[in-house]
N, C-alpha and C positions, 0 to 999 in steps of 0.2 A: 292328802300327802303331796299330790302334784302341785296344789296351790301353794303349799309351804315352800316347795322347791322353787317355784316361780318367784316368790317373794324374796327368797334368799338370793337367787340369781340376779334379780333386779337391784338389790340393795348393796351388793358387793362393789366397792370402789375398784377401778382398774389399778393394777400394780404397775410401777414404773418399768418401762421397757417391754411390757407385754401387750401394748395396744395393737390390736389387729391380729394377734396370734390366735389361731384356732387349732384345736387338737385333731387336725385331719391326719390321715395316714401319712401323707407326704411330709407334713411338719414333724410328726413323731419320728419317722424314719430319719429325718435330718438331725435329730438329737444324737449326742454321743452314745455309744453302745451301753455304757454303764447306766445312764439315765433312762434309756429305753427299757433296759432290763428291770430297773426299779419301778417304772410305770407299769410294766406288764405284771410284775409281782404284786403290786398294790391292787391292780385290777383283779387279778386271780384270787387274792386273799380276801379282798374287801367287797367284791361285787360278783360273787359266784354266779348269780342268776342274771347278771347284766342289767339289774334294775336301774342303776344310775344312768347307764347309757340309754336305756329305753325312756326314762323320764326326760333326759336332755333332748332326745329326738322328739318326744311328745311336746315338750315346751316349744321347740322350734316350729313344729307343725301348728300348734295353737297360735303362736305369734303370726305365722304366715296366713292362716285362715282368718284370724282377726283382722289383719290388714286387708285381705280380700273382701271381707264383709263390709268394712268401712268404705272401700272403693266402690263396691256395688251399691251400697246405700246412697252414696253421693251421686252416682250415675242415675239411680232411680229418682232421687229428689230432683235432679236436673230435668229428667224427662217429664216428671209430673208438673214442674214449673212451666215448662214449654207447652204442655197440654193445656194448662190453665190459661196461659196467655192466648193460645189459639182459640179457645172457647170464648174468652172475653172479646177477642176481635170479631169472631163470628156473630156474637150477640150484638155488638155495636153496629156491624154492617147490616144486620137485619132490620134495625130500627131506622 
């Protein structure tokens, strides 16, 4: 189910005027009262267990962890390459 959510999230094109807008508490409170009330009503009626919110947070966590894994893998590859060069140099100096 989470994979399906990630695929939908990644495939949705951004809508005009919404670039950079995130549903943070500050941004939601900046909305007009009537819209805030509608958002709260939708959340209450449609997501009683807060599953959508949990999935969105999990998707963000997965993206962050995936980026960190790629960063660490790149650092590890760099260290390995450096170690290989040092070993090659040491072998060359011994001969």
